[in-house]
C-alpha positions in Angstrom: 29.9 175.9 225.4 28.3 175.6 222.0 31.7 176.3 220.4 33.1 173.2 222.1 30.1 171.1 221.1 30.5 172.3 217.5 34.2 171.6 217.6 33.6 168.0 218.8 31.1 167.4 216.0 33.5 168.7 213.4 36.3 166.5 214.9 34.1 163.5 214.8 33.4 164.1 211.2 37.1 164.4 210.3 37.5 168.1 210.3 40.5 169.2 212.6 39.4 172.0 215.0 40.7 173.9 217.9 38.3 175.5 220.4 39.2 179.0 221.3 38.0 180.2 224.7 38.9 182.9 227.2 40.1 181.9 230.6 36.7 182.7 232.1 35.3 179.7 230.1 38.2 177.3 230.1 37.0 175.1 232.9 33.5 174.9 231.4 35.0 174.1 228.0 37.1 171.3 229.4 34.1 169.9 231.3 32.0 170.0 228.2 34.6 168.1 226.3 34.9 165.5 229.1 31.1 165.1 229.2 31.1 164.4 225.5 33.9 161.9 226.0 36.3 164.0 223.9 39.0 165.1 226.3 41.6 165.2 223.5 39.9 168.3 222.0 42.5 171.0 221.6 41.5 174.0 223.6 43.5 177.3 223.4 42.8 179.8 226.1 43.1 183.5 225.8 43.1 186.1 228.6 39.7 186.8 230.2 39.7 190.4 228.9 40.7 189.4 225.4 37.5 190.7 223.8 37.9 194.1 225.6 41.3 194.8 224.1 42.0 197.0 221.2 42.7 195.4 217.8 46.5 195.7 218.1 46.5 193.8 221.5 44.1 191.2 220.2 46.3 190.6 217.1 49.4 190.3 219.3 47.8 187.7 221.6 46.4 185.8 218.7 49.9 185.8 217.1 51.4 184.5 220.3 48.9 181.6 220.4 49.1 180.8 216.7 51.8 178.1 217.1 49.6 176.3 219.7 46.6 176.6 217.4 48.6 175.3 214.4 49.8 172.3 216.5 46.2 171.5 217.5 45.1 171.5 213.8 48.0 169.4 212.7 47.9 166.7 215.3 47.1 163.1 214.6 
């Protein structure tokens, strides 16, 4: 969960971030955020097979998640 740890450090230094994870790592990412007392960290979850998809499918899923990512970066 290094991406979550890095996201929290960036957030604490004032840089808005959103952790991007696949569903296989979502529970671990949320647990890592809780353990670091940062449950408010925005975490956007992609399908477990996201990295196995072709570029067109990856782009489509990313585009579908873009509003959620943008909200996470603009909060506060």
